[in-house]
C-alpha positions in Angstrom: -21.9 82.0 -51.2 -23.2 84.8 -49.1 -22.0 85.7 -45.6 -25.3 84.4 -44.2 -24.6 80.9 -45.7 -21.0 80.7 -44.4 -20.5 78.1 -41.7 -18.7 79.2 -38.6 -16.2 77.1 -36.6 -15.2 78.5 -33.2 -12.3 77.1 -31.3 -11.3 78.7 -28.0 -7.8 77.1 -27.8 -5.9 75.5 -30.7 -2.9 74.3 -28.7 -4.4 70.9 -27.8 -5.0 70.2 -31.5 -1.5 70.9 -32.8 -0.2 68.4 -35.3 2.9 70.1 -36.7 4.8 73.4 -36.4 7.1 73.8 -39.4 6.9 77.2 -40.9 3.1 76.9 -40.7 0.9 75.6 -37.9 -1.2 72.5 -38.6 -4.0 71.5 -36.3 -6.4 68.5 -36.3 -9.6 70.2 -35.2 -13.1 68.8 -34.4 -15.5 69.5 -37.4 -18.9 68.2 -38.3 -18.7 65.3 -35.9 -15.3 64.2 -37.1 -12.0 66.0 -37.9 -10.5 68.5 -40.3 -7.0 70.0 -40.7 -6.6 73.7 -40.1 -3.5 75.1 -41.8 -2.5 78.5 -40.5 0.0 80.2 -42.9 0.9 82.9 -40.4 3.3 80.4 -38.9 6.2 79.8 -36.6 8.7 82.0 -38.5 9.2 85.6 -37.5 8.3 88.4 -39.9 12.0 89.2 -40.8 12.5 85.5 -41.6 9.3 85.4 -43.6 10.4 88.5 -45.7 13.9 87.1 -46.3 12.6 83.7 -47.4 10.1 85.4 -49.6 12.7 87.5 -51.3 15.0 84.5 -51.8 12.1 82.6 -53.4 11.1 85.3 -55.8 14.5 86.8 -56.8 16.8 83.8 -56.7 14.8 80.6 -56.9 12.2 81.7 -59.5 9.4 80.6 -57.1 6.2 82.3 -55.9 6.3 84.4 -52.7 6.5 82.9 -49.2 4.1 85.6 -47.8 1.1 84.0 -46.0 -1.7 85.2 -48.3 0.2 84.3 -51.4 0.9 80.8 -50.1 -2.8 80.4 -49.3 -3.9 81.6 -52.7 -1.4 79.3 -54.5 -2.4 76.3 -52.4 -6.0 76.8 -53.3 -5.2 77.3 -57.0 -3.1 74.1 -57.1 -5.7 72.0 -55.2 -8.3 73.0 -57.9 -5.9 72.5 -60.8 -4.6 69.1 -59.7 -8.2 67.9 -59.0 -9.3 69.1 -62.4 -6.7 66.8 -64.0 -7.8 63.8 -61.9 -5.2 63.8 -59.1 -6.5 63.1 -55.6 -5.8 66.0 -53.3 -7.3 67.3 -50.0 -10.8 68.7 -50.3 -10.9 72.3 -49.0 -13.7 73.7 -46.9 -13.7 77.1 -48.4 -17.0 78.4 -47.0 -16.2 77.9 -43.3 -15.1 80.8 -41.2 -12.7 79.8 -38.4 -12.6 81.9 -35.3 -9.7 80.9 -33.1 -6.7 82.6 -31.5 -3.8 83.5 -33.9 -5.9 82.4 -36.9 -6.3 85.6 -38.9 -8.9 86.0 -41.7 -7.2 85.3 -45.0 -4.4 83.4 -43.4 -5.7 79.9 -43.0 -7.2 77.0 -44.9 -9.5 74.3 -43.5 -9.3 71.0 -45.4 -10.5 67.4 -44.9 -8.6 65.1 -42.5 -7.3 61.9 -44.0 -5.7 59.2 -41.9 -3.3 57.3 -44.2 0.4 56.3 -44.3 2.9 58.2 -46.4 4.1 56.5 -49.5 7.8 56.6 -48.4 6.8 54.8 -45.2 4.9 52.1 -47.1 7.8 51.5 -49.5 10.3 51.3 -46.5 8.1 48.8 -44.6 10.0 45.6 -44.6 7.1 43.7 -43.1 5.4 43.9 -46.5 6.6 41.7 -49.4 9.1 43.5 -51.6 7.2 42.7 -54.8 4.1 44.2 -53.3 5.9 47.4 -52.5 7.5 47.5 -55.9 4.2 47.0 -57.6 2.8 50.0 -55.6 5.8 52.0 -56.7 5.3 51.2 -60.4 1.7 52.3 -60.2 2.9 55.5 -58.6 5.5 56.1 -61.3 2.7 55.8 -63.9 0.7 58.5 -62.2 3.8 60.7 -61.6 4.7 60.5 -65.2 1.1 61.4 -66.3 1.3 64.6 -64.3 4.7 65.5 -65.8 3.3 64.9 -69.3 0.4 67.3 -68.6 2.6 69.9 -67.0 5.0 70.0 -70.0 2.2 69.8 -72.6 0.3 72.7 -71.0 3.4 74.6 -69.9 1.9 74.6 -66.4 4.4 75.1 -63.6 1.7 74.6 -61.0 1.6 70.9 -61.9 5.2 70.5 -60.8 5.6 69.6 -57.1 8.1 72.2 -55.9 8.4 70.6 -52.4 8.9 67.2 -54.0 9.2 64.0 -51.9 7.2 60.9 -51.1 6.5 62.3 -47.7 3.9 64.5 -49.5 2.0 61.5 -50.9 -0.4 59.4 -48.9 -1.5 55.9 -49.9 -5.2 55.5 -49.4 -7.1 52.3 -48.4 -7.9 51.6 -52.1 -4.1 52.1 -52.9 -4.7 55.3 -54.8 -2.5 58.3 -54.0 -3.3 61.6 -52.3 -0.9 64.5 -53.0 -0.5 67.5 -50.8 1.7 70.6 -49.9 1.3 73.1 -52.7 2.1 76.4 -51.0 4.7 77.6 -53.5 5.5 76.8 -57.1 8.1 77.7 -59.7 6.9 80.5 -61.9 8.3 80.3 -65.4 6.1 78.6 -68.1 9.2 78.4 -70.4 11.1 76.3 -67.9 8.6 73.6 -67.0 10.6 70.8 -68.8 13.6 71.8 -66.6 11.4 71.9 -63.4 10.1 68.4 -64.1 13.6 67.1 -64.5 14.5 68.6 -61.2 11.5 67.1 -59.5 12.3 63.6 -60.8 15.8 63.7 -59.2 14.5 65.4 -56.1 11.8 62.7 -55.5 14.2 59.8 -56.1 16.9 61.4 -53.9 14.5 61.8 -51.0 13.1 58.3 -51.5 16.6 56.7 -51.1 17.1 58.7 -47.9 14.0 57.1 -46.4 14.3 53.5 -47.6 16.7 50.7 -46.5 20.0 50.8 -48.4 19.5 47.3 -49.8 16.5 48.6 -51.7 18.3 51.5 -53.4 19.6 49.9 -56.5 16.3 48.1 -57.0 14.4 51.4 -56.7 16.8 53.2 -59.1 16.3 50.3 -61.6 12.6 50.4 -61.2 12.5 54.2 -61.8 14.7 53.9 -64.9 12.6 51.0 -66.3 9.0 52.0 -65.4 9.0 55.8 -65.6 6.7 56.2 -68.7 8.6 58.8 -70.7 11.9 57.5 -71.9 13.1 60.8 -73.2 12.3 62.6 -70.0 13.9 60.0 -67.7 17.1 60.4 -69.8 17.0 64.1 -69.5 16.3 64.4 -65.8 19.8 63.6 -64.4 21.3 66.2 -66.7 19.4 69.0 -64.9 22.0 68.4 -62.2 24.9 67.0 -64.2 24.7 69.1 -67.4 22.1 71.8 -67.0 20.6 73.2 -70.2 21.2 76.8 -69.1 24.9 77.6 -69.1 24.9 79.9 -66.0 23.2 77.2 -63.9 25.5 74.5 -65.4 28.6 76.5 -64.4 27.3 77.1 -60.9 26.5 73.4 -60.4 29.8 72.4 -61.8 31.4 74.3 -59.0 29.0 73.1 -56.4 29.5 69.4 -57.2 33.2 69.8 -56.6 32.6 71.1 -53.1 32.6 68.8 -50.1 28.8 68.4 -50.0 28.7 67.8 -53.8 31.2 65.0 -53.5 29.3 63.1 -50.8 27.9 59.7 -52.0 24.5 60.9 -50.8 24.5 64.1 -52.8 22.0 64.8 -55.5 24.8 64.9 -58.1 25.8 61.4 -57.2 22.2 60.2 -57.2 21.8 61.8 -60.6 24.8 59.9 -61.9 23.5 56.6 -60.5 20.1 57.1 -62.0 21.6 58.0 -65.4 23.7 54.8 -65.3 20.6 52.8 -64.9 18.8 54.6 -67.7 21.7 54.2 -70.1 22.0 50.5 -69.2 18.3 50.0 -70.3 18.9 51.9 -73.5 
């Protein structure tokens, strides 16, 4: 699209529209008679913090860079890739120029605004019948597993949710799921199977942190029983308990013996509990 065809959105002051300040700035801004979300990647961290986080991501975590333009580029690439495979994501408004304070060219993304609850909130809502919530979770497990299957088959790390938790999934009115937050991804095509295993444990660990304790064993059982790939759900706990790469296995063996690793709420203990449920089902 030419410059002449580019839509222009001017906002004199973004402060009244602030939604969230968490590394980035998120604003709910007036747009086309309704609302849109403006995500500014030049966020609340200082430049030294940004550089340090970026180096840690690239050199130690095997992730893409934290630098603003890289995060924007990756977010757009993931939005298009996930949508291509049939996953509902936020629709970006790419041909809109935003002119606002502290909103530099090449450092922001304007996307549709969706008013919907997060999946973790719906699952924890004890005003809803338990079976209704579990049915929703089973349907989500099916979609989750489909994405993992595609990621492994295509060796595509961008289909693994690096920032994985059910706080990054909305439940829409028709009870379909909307996924978001794709700023950074793991980089290695050869480690996608491992990344998926990590994501499985990460999602379940976060889910148990946000739901009532009396639901935890039920959710673990549901995960073990209804995740669609039996081989993969058996493998996932071992990404933390018996990692396929020996250097990582050694490091995690040490970490799980430390105070934080011994906590009942640690990812290691969650992985053990999930593995017990999987083995019980055979």
